[in-house]
A tleap script that builds the chain and sets N, CA, C and O, in Angstrom:
source leaprc.protein.ff14SB
mol = sequence {
  NMET SER SER THR ASN ALA ALA LEU ASP GLU
  TYR LEU GLU ARG GLY ARG ALA VAL LEU GLY
  ASP LEU GLY GLN GLN LYS ASP ILE LEU LYS
  GLY THR GLN ARG ARG LEU TYR ASN VAL ALA
  ASN THR LEU GLY VAL SER GLY GLU THR ILE
  ARG MET VAL GLU ARG ARG ALA LYS GLN ASP
  ARG ASP LEU GLN GLN TRP ASP ALA PHE THR
  THR VAL CYS GLU PRO PRO ARG PRO ALA ALA
  TRP PRO TYR ARG GLN HIE VAL SER ASP VAL
  SER TRP HIE LEU TYR GLY ARG GLY LYS GLY
  ILE ASP MET ARG PRO VAL THR GLU ARG GLN
  CLEU
}
set mol.1.N position { 0.828 -1.193 0.000 }
set mol.1.CA position { 0.000 0.000 0.000 }
set mol.1.C position { 0.871 1.255 0.000 }
set mol.1.O position { 0.560 2.232 -0.681 }
set mol.2.N position { 1.956 1.223 0.762 }
set mol.2.CA position { 2.819 2.400 0.831 }
set mol.2.C position { 3.535 2.639 -0.501 }
set mol.2.O position { 3.787 3.786 -0.868 }
set mol.3.N position { 3.866 1.556 -1.233 }
set mol.3.CA position { 4.522 1.732 -2.529 }
set mol.3.C position { 3.548 2.350 -3.547 }
set mol.3.O position { 3.955 3.131 -4.407 }
set mol.4.N position { 2.274 1.997 -3.439 }
set mol.4.CA position { 1.261 2.587 -4.315 }
set mol.4.C position { 1.123 4.070 -4.035 }
set mol.4.O position { 1.065 4.881 -4.960 }
set mol.5.N position { 1.071 4.424 -2.760 }
set mol.5.CA position { 0.976 5.844 -2.398 }
set mol.5.C position { 2.205 6.618 -2.870 }
set mol.5.O position { 2.086 7.743 -3.353 }
set mol.6.N position { 3.378 6.018 -2.729 }
set mol.6.CA position { 4.601 6.685 -3.174 }
set mol.6.C position { 4.589 6.876 -4.692 }
set mol.6.O position { 4.998 7.922 -5.194 }
set mol.7.N position { 4.120 5.864 -5.414 }
set mol.7.CA position { 4.048 5.966 -6.876 }
set mol.7.C position { 3.062 7.058 -7.294 }
set mol.7.O position { 3.336 7.832 -8.211 }
set mol.8.N position { 1.909 7.115 -6.613 }
set mol.8.CA position { 0.927 8.155 -6.924 }
set mol.8.C position { 1.482 9.545 -6.629 }
set mol.8.O position { 1.265 10.481 -7.399 }
set mol.9.N position { 2.196 9.677 -5.518 }
set mol.9.CA position { 2.810 10.965 -5.193 }
set mol.9.C position { 3.833 11.367 -6.255 }
set mol.9.O position { 3.927 12.534 -6.636 }
set mol.10.N position { 4.589 10.390 -6.721 }
set mol.10.CA position { 5.579 10.671 -7.764 }
set mol.10.C position { 4.891 11.116 -9.057 }
set mol.10.O position { 5.340 12.064 -9.701 }
set mol.11.N position { 3.800 10.433 -9.443 }
set mol.11.CA position { 3.059 10.814 -10.643 }
set mol.11.C position { 2.492 12.222 -10.521 }
set mol.11.O position { 2.544 13.006 -11.468 }
set mol.12.N position { 1.953 12.535 -9.351 }
set mol.12.CA position { 1.402 13.880 -9.136 }
set mol.12.C position { 2.504 14.941 -9.229 }
set mol.12.O position { 2.295 16.009 -9.804 }
set mol.13.N position { 3.654 14.646 -8.671 }
set mol.13.CA position { 4.768 15.595 -8.720 }
set mol.13.C position { 5.243 15.798 -10.162 }
set mol.13.O position { 5.546 16.919 -10.570 }
set mol.14.N position { 5.305 14.712 -10.923 }
set mol.14.CA position { 5.670 14.831 -12.337 }
set mol.14.C position { 4.654 15.678 -13.088 }
set mol.14.O position { 5.020 16.516 -13.912 }
set mol.15.N position { 3.386 15.458 -12.802 }
set mol.15.CA position { 2.329 16.241 -13.444 }
set mol.15.C position { 2.465 17.722 -13.134 }
set mol.15.O position { 2.301 18.563 -14.017 }
set mol.16.N position { 2.762 18.040 -11.888 }
set mol.16.CA position { 2.946 19.451 -11.511 }
set mol.16.C position { 4.154 20.044 -12.239 }
set mol.16.O position { 4.109 21.185 -12.698 }
set mol.17.N position { 5.223 19.270 -12.340 }
set mol.17.CA position { 6.424 19.754 -13.029 }
set mol.17.C position { 6.138 20.001 -14.510 }
set mol.17.O position { 6.562 21.014 -15.067 }
set mol.18.N position { 5.421 19.081 -15.141 }
set mol.18.CA position { 5.078 19.236 -16.559 }
set mol.18.C position { 4.191 20.456 -16.749 }
set mol.18.O position { 4.393 21.225 -17.689 }
set mol.19.N position { 3.215 20.643 -15.875 }
set mol.19.CA position { 2.328 21.800 -15.970 }
set mol.19.C position { 3.111 23.099 -15.821 }
set mol.19.O position { 2.856 24.064 -16.542 }
set mol.20.N position { 4.049 23.128 -14.901 }
set mol.20.CA position { 4.893 24.320 -14.743 }
set mol.20.C position { 5.727 24.592 -15.982 }
set mol.20.O position { 5.858 25.739 -16.409 }
set mol.21.N position { 6.298 23.527 -16.565 }
set mol.21.CA position { 7.084 23.684 -17.790 }
set mol.21.C position { 6.225 24.201 -18.939 }
set mol.21.O position { 6.664 25.043 -19.722 }
set mol.22.N position { 4.998 23.692 -19.033 }
set mol.22.CA position { 4.108 24.161 -20.095 }
set mol.22.C position { 3.779 25.643 -19.928 }
set mol.22.O position { 3.690 26.374 -20.914 }
set mol.23.N position { 3.601 26.084 -18.698 }
set mol.23.CA position { 3.351 27.504 -18.441 }
set mol.23.C position { 4.527 28.366 -18.881 }
set mol.23.O position { 4.338 29.425 -19.479 }
set mol.24.N position { 5.743 27.910 -18.584 }
set mol.24.CA position { 6.929 28.654 -19.002 }
set mol.24.C position { 7.044 28.687 -20.525 }
set mol.24.O position { 7.374 29.724 -21.100 }
set mol.25.N position { 6.773 27.559 -21.178 }
set mol.25.CA position { 6.843 27.515 -22.635 }
set mol.25.C position { 5.803 28.439 -23.261 }
set mol.25.O position { 6.071 29.079 -24.278 }
set mol.26.N position { 4.619 28.508 -22.657 }
set mol.26.CA position { 3.582 29.406 -23.163 }
set mol.26.C position { 4.056 30.848 -23.106 }
set mol.26.O position { 3.869 31.601 -24.062 }
set mol.27.N position { 4.671 31.241 -21.988 }
set mol.27.CA position { 5.174 32.605 -21.860 }
set mol.27.C position { 6.255 32.901 -22.898 }
set mol.27.O position { 6.275 33.985 -23.480 }
set mol.28.N position { 7.147 31.950 -23.129 }
set mol.28.CA position { 8.205 32.134 -24.118 }
set mol.28.C position { 7.606 32.282 -25.515 }
set mol.28.O position { 8.014 33.156 -26.280 }
set mol.29.N position { 6.635 31.425 -25.844 }
set mol.29.CA position { 6.017 31.487 -27.164 }
set mol.29.C position { 5.221 32.773 -27.364 }
set mol.29.O position { 5.209 33.326 -28.464 }
set mol.30.N position { 4.559 33.252 -26.320 }
set mol.30.CA position { 3.827 34.523 -26.409 }
set mol.30.C position { 4.784 35.661 -26.716 }
set mol.30.O position { 4.491 36.509 -27.560 }
set mol.31.N position { 5.931 35.689 -26.036 }
set mol.31.CA position { 6.929 36.724 -26.293 }
set mol.31.C position { 7.471 36.647 -27.707 }
set mol.31.O position { 7.665 37.671 -28.362 }
set mol.32.N position { 7.716 35.426 -28.180 }
set mol.32.CA position { 8.203 35.233 -29.538 }
set mol.32.C position { 7.171 35.699 -30.556 }
set mol.32.O position { 7.510 36.349 -31.545 }
set mol.33.N position { 5.912 35.362 -30.306 }
set mol.33.CA position { 4.839 35.791 -31.203 }
set mol.33.C position { 4.750 37.316 -31.257 }
set mol.33.O position { 4.581 37.892 -32.332 }
set mol.34.N position { 4.862 37.954 -30.125 }
set mol.34.CA position { 4.807 39.415 -30.064 }
set mol.34.C position { 5.952 40.036 -30.870 }
set mol.34.O position { 5.753 41.002 -31.607 }
set mol.35.N position { 7.155 39.466 -30.719 }
set mol.35.CA position { 8.296 39.978 -31.478 }
set mol.35.C position { 8.123 39.759 -32.980 }
set mol.35.O position { 8.487 40.624 -33.776 }
set mol.36.N position { 7.569 38.601 -33.376 }
set mol.36.CA position { 7.331 38.347 -34.802 }
set mol.36.C position { 6.311 39.317 -35.375 }
set mol.36.O position { 6.460 39.767 -36.511 }
set mol.37.N position { 5.279 39.646 -34.611 }
set mol.37.CA position { 4.294 40.628 -35.071 }
set mol.37.C position { 4.950 41.986 -35.270 }
set mol.37.O position { 4.667 42.682 -36.244 }
set mol.38.N position { 5.827 42.360 -34.342 }
set mol.38.CA position { 6.524 43.632 -34.474 }
set mol.38.C position { 7.401 43.654 -35.721 }
set mol.38.O position { 7.431 44.653 -36.440 }
set mol.39.N position { 8.113 42.566 -35.980 }
set mol.39.CA position { 8.961 42.483 -37.174 }
set mol.39.C position { 8.101 42.552 -38.431 }
set mol.39.O position { 8.438 43.261 -39.380 }
set mol.40.N position { 6.977 41.809 -38.438 }
set mol.40.CA position { 6.099 41.812 -39.611 }
set mol.40.C position { 5.544 43.210 -39.860 }
set mol.40.O position { 5.482 43.657 -41.005 }
set mol.41.N position { 5.144 43.896 -38.806 }
set mol.41.CA position { 4.635 45.257 -38.971 }
set mol.41.C position { 5.723 46.194 -39.465 }
set mol.41.O position { 5.457 47.088 -40.268 }
set mol.42.N position { 6.933 45.999 -38.996 }
set mol.42.CA position { 8.047 46.830 -39.446 }
set mol.42.C position { 8.314 46.613 -40.933 }
set mol.42.O position { 8.650 47.553 -41.652 }
set mol.43.N position { 8.163 45.368 -41.390 }
set mol.43.CA position { 8.396 45.049 -42.799 }
set mol.43.C position { 7.220 45.449 -43.690 }
set mol.43.O position { 7.310 45.340 -44.913 }
set mol.44.N position { 6.136 45.902 -43.103 }
set mol.44.CA position { 4.999 46.380 -43.887 }
set mol.44.C position { 3.896 45.369 -44.099 }
set mol.44.O position { 3.017 45.594 -44.930 }
set mol.45.N position { 3.912 44.266 -43.379 }
set mol.45.CA position { 2.833 43.293 -43.494 }
set mol.45.C position { 1.643 43.836 -42.719 }
set mol.45.O position { 1.775 44.225 -41.558 }
set mol.46.N position { 0.487 43.863 -43.358 }
set mol.46.CA position { -0.683 44.460 -42.713 }
set mol.46.C position { -1.243 43.549 -41.626 }
set mol.46.O position { -1.004 42.342 -41.619 }
set mol.47.N position { -1.979 44.146 -40.722 }
set mol.47.CA position { -2.635 43.381 -39.660 }
set mol.47.C position { -3.640 42.396 -40.220 }
set mol.47.O position { -3.836 41.317 -39.662 }
set mol.48.N position { -4.287 42.769 -41.339 }
set mol.48.CA position { -5.262 41.869 -41.967 }
set mol.48.C position { -4.578 40.608 -42.495 }
set mol.48.O position { -5.134 39.515 -42.386 }
set mol.49.N position { -3.392 40.747 -43.058 }
set mol.49.CA position { -2.651 39.585 -43.554 }
set mol.49.C position { -2.261 38.666 -42.410 }
set mol.49.O position { -2.353 37.443 -42.524 }
set mol.50.N position { -1.827 39.259 -41.314 }
set mol.50.CA position { -1.452 38.459 -40.142 }
set mol.50.C position { -2.668 37.708 -39.610 }
set mol.50.O position { -2.566 36.528 -39.274 }
set mol.51.N position { -3.819 38.380 -39.530 }
set mol.51.CA position { -5.045 37.722 -39.056 }
set mol.51.C position { -5.489 36.619 -40.005 }
set mol.51.O position { -5.995 35.588 -39.561 }
set mol.52.N position { -5.302 36.825 -41.327 }
set mol.52.CA position { -5.663 35.802 -42.300 }
set mol.52.C position { -4.801 34.547 -42.099 }
set mol.52.O position { -5.304 33.425 -42.158 }
set mol.53.N position { -3.506 34.749 -41.864 }
set mol.53.CA position { -2.608 33.615 -41.622 }
set mol.53.C position { -3.019 32.895 -40.331 }
set mol.53.O position { -3.025 31.665 -40.288 }
set mol.54.N position { -3.358 33.644 -39.292 }
set mol.54.CA position { -3.796 33.033 -38.031 }
set mol.54.C position { -5.079 32.233 -38.221 }
set mol.54.O position { -5.215 31.137 -37.677 }
set mol.55.N position { -6.036 32.786 -39.003 }
set mol.55.CA position { -7.282 32.062 -39.257 }
set mol.55.C position { -7.011 30.760 -39.990 }
set mol.55.O position { -7.592 29.725 -39.663 }
set mol.56.N position { -6.130 30.810 -40.980 }
set mol.56.CA position { -5.809 29.602 -41.743 }
set mol.56.C position { -5.132 28.561 -40.848 }
set mol.56.O position { -5.421 27.368 -40.943 }
set mol.57.N position { -4.238 29.018 -39.990 }
set mol.57.CA position { -3.567 28.085 -39.082 }
set mol.57.C position { -4.581 27.439 -38.139 }
set mol.57.O position { -4.482 26.248 -37.844 }
set mol.58.N position { -5.559 28.221 -37.664 }
set mol.58.CA position { -6.587 27.669 -36.778 }
set mol.58.C position { -7.451 26.657 -37.530 }
set mol.58.O position { -7.786 25.604 -36.987 }
set mol.59.N position { -7.815 26.968 -38.778 }
set mol.59.CA position { -8.609 26.023 -39.569 }
set mol.59.C position { -7.847 24.721 -39.793 }
set mol.59.O position { -8.416 23.635 -39.683 }
set mol.60.N position { -6.565 24.834 -40.104 }
set mol.60.CA position { -5.758 23.629 -40.306 }
set mol.60.C position { -5.659 22.808 -39.022 }
set mol.60.O position { -5.735 21.580 -39.061 }
set mol.61.N position { -5.489 23.483 -37.887 }
set mol.61.CA position { -5.406 22.785 -36.603 }
set mol.61.C position { -6.741 22.097 -36.283 }
set mol.61.O position { -6.758 20.958 -35.817 }
set mol.62.N position { -7.861 22.798 -36.537 }
set mol.62.CA position { -9.176 22.204 -36.287 }
set mol.62.C position { -9.401 20.979 -37.178 }
set mol.62.O position { -9.934 19.964 -36.728 }
set mol.63.N position { -8.992 21.084 -38.435 }
set mol.63.CA position { -9.138 19.949 -39.353 }
set mol.63.C position { -8.292 18.767 -38.894 }
set mol.63.O position { -8.732 17.619 -38.957 }
set mol.64.N position { -7.087 19.048 -38.438 }
set mol.64.CA position { -6.211 17.981 -37.959 }
set mol.64.C position { -6.817 17.310 -36.722 }
set mol.64.O position { -6.781 16.086 -36.601 }
set mol.65.N position { -7.370 18.105 -35.809 }
set mol.65.CA position { -7.991 17.532 -34.615 }
set mol.65.C position { -9.222 16.716 -34.985 }
set mol.65.O position { -9.457 15.659 -34.399 }
set mol.66.N position { -10.016 17.188 -35.952 }
set mol.66.CA position { -11.190 16.444 -36.384 }
set mol.66.C position { -10.769 15.111 -37.002 }
set mol.66.O position { -11.371 14.075 -36.720 }
set mol.67.N position { -9.742 15.138 -37.838 }
set mol.67.CA position { -9.263 13.901 -38.447 }
set mol.67.C position { -8.773 12.913 -37.386 }
set mol.67.O position { -9.047 11.715 -37.468 }
set mol.68.N position { -8.048 13.425 -36.392 }
set mol.68.CA position { -7.575 12.545 -35.321 }
set mol.68.C position { -8.750 11.953 -34.564 }
set mol.68.O position { -8.739 10.765 -34.239 }
set mol.69.N position { -9.761 12.759 -34.278 }
set mol.69.CA position { -10.943 12.290 -33.547 }
set mol.69.C position { -11.683 11.222 -34.351 }
set mol.69.O position { -12.040 10.173 -33.814 }
set mol.70.N position { -11.913 11.491 -35.639 }
set mol.70.CA position { -12.661 10.520 -36.435 }
set mol.70.C position { -11.863 9.246 -36.656 }
set mol.70.O position { -12.444 8.169 -36.784 }
set mol.71.N position { -10.540 9.352 -36.703 }
set mol.71.CA position { -9.718 8.157 -36.855 }
set mol.71.C position { -9.826 7.271 -35.622 }
set mol.71.O position { -9.906 6.048 -35.734 }
set mol.72.N position { -9.828 7.894 -34.445 }
set mol.72.CA position { -9.923 7.136 -33.200 }
set mol.72.C position { -11.327 6.574 -33.010 }
set mol.72.O position { -11.485 5.443 -32.549 }
set mol.73.N position { -12.347 7.353 -33.363 }
set mol.73.CA position { -13.734 6.962 -33.088 }
set mol.73.C position { -14.386 6.178 -34.222 }
set mol.73.O position { -15.518 5.716 -34.078 }
set mol.74.N position { -13.705 6.023 -35.322 }
set mol.74.CA position { -14.296 5.322 -36.456 }
set mol.74.C position { -14.490 3.847 -36.112 }
set mol.74.O position { -13.543 3.183 -35.692 }
set mol.75.N position { -15.701 3.328 -36.285 }
set mol.75.CA position { -15.926 1.911 -35.967 }
set mol.75.C position { -15.200 1.015 -36.966 }
set mol.75.O position { -15.016 1.394 -38.123 }
set mol.76.N position { -14.795 -0.157 -36.529 }
set mol.76.CA position { -14.123 -1.072 -37.452 }
set mol.76.C position { -15.076 -1.519 -38.554 }
set mol.76.O position { -16.271 -1.707 -38.322 }
set mol.77.N position { -14.539 -1.684 -39.735 }
set mol.77.CA position { -15.360 -2.095 -40.865 }
set mol.77.C position { -15.102 -3.566 -41.157 }
set mol.77.O position { -14.014 -4.073 -40.888 }
set mol.78.N position { -16.073 -4.234 -41.692 }
set mol.78.CA position { -15.852 -5.644 -42.043 }
set mol.78.C position { -14.796 -5.765 -43.137 }
set mol.78.O position { -14.681 -4.897 -44.003 }
set mol.79.N position { -14.037 -6.838 -43.088 }
set mol.79.CA position { -12.957 -7.054 -44.057 }
set mol.79.C position { -13.505 -7.241 -45.464 }
set mol.79.O position { -12.779 -7.041 -46.437 }
set mol.80.N position { -14.768 -7.619 -45.589 }
set mol.80.CA position { -15.352 -7.863 -46.902 }
set mol.80.C position { -15.730 -6.571 -47.628 }
set mol.80.O position { -16.076 -6.610 -48.808 }
set mol.81.N position { -15.670 -5.422 -46.936 }
set mol.81.CA position { -16.026 -4.158 -47.572 }
set mol.81.C position { -14.925 -3.792 -48.575 }
set mol.81.O position { -13.827 -3.416 -48.165 }
set mol.82.N position { -15.199 -3.897 -49.883 }
set mol.82.CA position { -14.119 -3.745 -50.861 }
set mol.82.C position { -13.687 -2.300 -51.112 }
set mol.82.O position { -12.557 -2.076 -51.548 }
set mol.83.N position { -14.534 -1.330 -50.856 }
set mol.83.CA position { -14.208 0.057 -51.185 }
set mol.83.C position { -14.044 0.879 -49.924 }
set mol.83.O position { -14.721 1.886 -49.719 }
set mol.84.N position { -13.143 0.432 -49.097 }
set mol.84.CA position { -12.937 1.113 -47.818 }
set mol.84.C position { -12.309 2.488 -48.068 }
set mol.84.O position { -11.339 2.614 -48.817 }
set mol.85.N position { -12.873 3.503 -47.435 }
set mol.85.CA position { -12.345 4.849 -47.546 }
set mol.85.C position { -12.226 5.415 -46.142 }
set mol.85.O position { -13.194 5.404 -45.382 }
set mol.86.N position { -11.059 5.904 -45.796 }
set mol.86.CA position { -10.835 6.437 -44.461 }
set mol.86.C position { -11.523 7.778 -44.316 }
set mol.86.O position { -11.538 8.570 -45.258 }
set mol.87.N position { -12.098 8.047 -43.145 }
set mol.87.CA position { -12.843 9.277 -42.898 }
set mol.87.C position { -11.964 10.501 -43.125 }
set mol.87.O position { -12.427 11.494 -43.686 }
set mol.88.N position { -10.706 10.448 -42.700 }
set mol.88.CA position { -9.836 11.605 -42.882 }
set mol.88.C position { -9.573 11.862 -44.365 }
set mol.88.O position { -9.403 13.014 -44.763 }
set mol.89.N position { -9.535 10.808 -45.196 }
set mol.89.CA position { -9.372 10.997 -46.637 }
set mol.89.C position { -10.585 11.705 -47.224 }
set mol.89.O position { -10.450 12.553 -48.106 }
set mol.90.N position { -11.766 11.353 -46.733 }
set mol.90.CA position { -12.983 11.984 -47.222 }
set mol.90.C position { -13.002 13.454 -46.820 }
set mol.90.O position { -13.306 14.310 -47.651 }
set mol.91.N position { -12.683 13.766 -45.563 }
set mol.91.CA position { -12.689 15.165 -45.141 }
set mol.91.C position { -11.593 15.934 -45.869 }
set mol.91.O position { -11.779 17.112 -46.174 }
set mol.92.N position { -10.450 15.299 -46.159 }
set mol.92.CA position { -9.387 15.943 -46.920 }
set mol.92.C position { -9.922 16.311 -48.305 }
set mol.92.O position { -9.641 17.393 -48.819 }
set mol.93.N position { -10.693 15.405 -48.898 }
set mol.93.CA position { -11.266 15.665 -50.205 }
set mol.93.C position { -12.326 16.759 -50.114 }
set mol.93.O position { -12.375 17.640 -50.973 }
set mol.94.N position { -13.167 16.717 -49.095 }
set mol.94.CA position { -14.240 17.704 -48.964 }
set mol.94.C position { -13.698 19.104 -48.769 }
set mol.94.O position { -14.327 20.073 -49.195 }
set mol.95.N position { -12.553 19.230 -48.138 }
set mol.95.CA position { -11.968 20.543 -47.944 }
set mol.95.C position { -11.180 20.998 -49.175 }
set mol.95.O position { -10.569 22.067 -49.157 }
set mol.96.N position { -11.189 20.197 -50.241 }
set mol.96.CA position { -10.573 20.604 -51.484 }
set mol.96.C position { -9.072 20.452 -51.532 }
set mol.96.O position { -8.427 21.060 -52.386 }
set mol.97.N position { -8.496 19.668 -50.652 }
set mol.97.CA position { -7.047 19.546 -50.626 }
set mol.97.C position { -6.572 18.206 -51.173 }
set mol.97.O position { -5.370 17.978 -51.304 }
set mol.98.N position { -7.498 17.333 -51.487 }
set mol.98.CA position { -7.108 16.017 -51.980 }
set mol.98.C position { -7.349 15.907 -53.479 }
set mol.98.O position { -7.893 16.824 -54.095 }
set mol.99.N position { -6.951 14.806 -54.052 }
set mol.99.CA position { -7.123 14.602 -55.488 }
set mol.99.C position { -8.408 13.846 -55.794 }
set mol.99.O position { -8.729 13.618 -56.961 }
set mol.100.N position { -9.132 13.464 -54.778 }
set mol.100.CA position { -10.365 12.729 -55.001 }
set mol.100.C position { -10.365 11.434 -54.221 }
set mol.100.O position { -9.372 11.067 -53.594 }
set mol.101.N position { -11.477 10.756 -54.268 }
set mol.101.CA position { -11.626 9.513 -53.522 }
set mol.101.C position { -11.172 8.352 -54.398 }
set mol.101.O position { -11.600 8.226 -55.545 }
set mol.102.N position { -10.321 7.523 -53.863 }
set mol.102.CA position { -9.811 6.359 -54.565 }
set mol.102.C position { -10.820 5.230 -54.417 }
set mol.102.O position { -10.999 4.691 -53.325 }
set mol.103.N position { -11.477 4.872 -55.511 }
set mol.103.CA position { -12.533 3.870 -55.441 }
set mol.103.C position { -12.065 2.480 -55.869 }
set mol.103.O position { -12.881 1.579 -56.062 }
set mol.104.N position { -10.746 2.308 -56.016 }
set mol.104.CA position { -10.250 0.967 -56.328 }
set mol.104.C position { -10.431 0.068 -55.105 }
set mol.104.O position { -10.420 0.553 -53.974 }
set mol.105.N position { -10.595 -1.220 -55.321 }
set mol.105.CA position { -10.679 -2.120 -54.170 }
set mol.105.C position { -9.429 -2.026 -53.315 }
set mol.105.O position { -8.345 -1.715 -53.806 }
set mol.106.N position { -9.596 -2.299 -52.033 }
set mol.106.CA position { -8.500 -2.175 -51.073 }
set mol.106.C position { -7.307 -3.020 -51.494 }
set mol.106.O position { -6.164 -2.618 -51.275 }
set mol.107.N position { -7.545 -4.169 -52.087 }
set mol.107.CA position { -6.466 -5.068 -52.464 }
set mol.107.C position { -5.596 -4.486 -53.574 }
set mol.107.O position { -4.448 -4.901 -53.733 }
set mol.108.N position { -6.127 -3.518 -54.356 }
set mol.108.CA position { -5.383 -2.962 -55.472 }
set mol.108.C position { -4.629 -1.705 -55.140 }
set mol.108.O position { -3.816 -1.259 -55.950 }
set mol.109.N position { -4.854 -1.115 -53.998 }
set mol.109.CA position { -4.177 0.141 -53.693 }
set mol.109.C position { -3.302 0.011 -52.470 }
set mol.109.O position { -3.482 -0.882 -51.642 }
set mol.110.N position { -2.365 0.909 -52.375 }
set mol.110.CA position { -1.421 0.914 -51.262 }
set mol.110.C position { -2.078 1.577 -50.075 }
set mol.110.O position { -2.619 2.676 -50.196 }
set mol.111.N position { -2.039 0.914 -48.914 }
set mol.111.CA position { -2.666 1.498 -47.705 }
set mol.111.C position { -1.653 2.201 -46.889 }
set mol.111.O position { -1.981 2.754 -45.839 }
savepdb mol mol.pdb
quit
């Protein structure tokens, strides 16, 4: 019982250390972002361009998170389904970044 308590205390301490490190990294990244904005403004990049880049980065991050979620939550398909298409491939196509859906049987294409 005492070894379990010691292990739990160690895990909690590691968690606190990681959380503290993440806070420090956030502060460093915020400062870096502020300096990059200042440099961009000095070079003549408009605030609208910077906001457009930020919006695109957020959309890409949201799409990546959605793909990860659907990949994890996608139910297994029967092996007999010949035209298997991964959900992330479909969303990649729907967002206009893919070349289309590959409708060849699974046995004929590289997975």
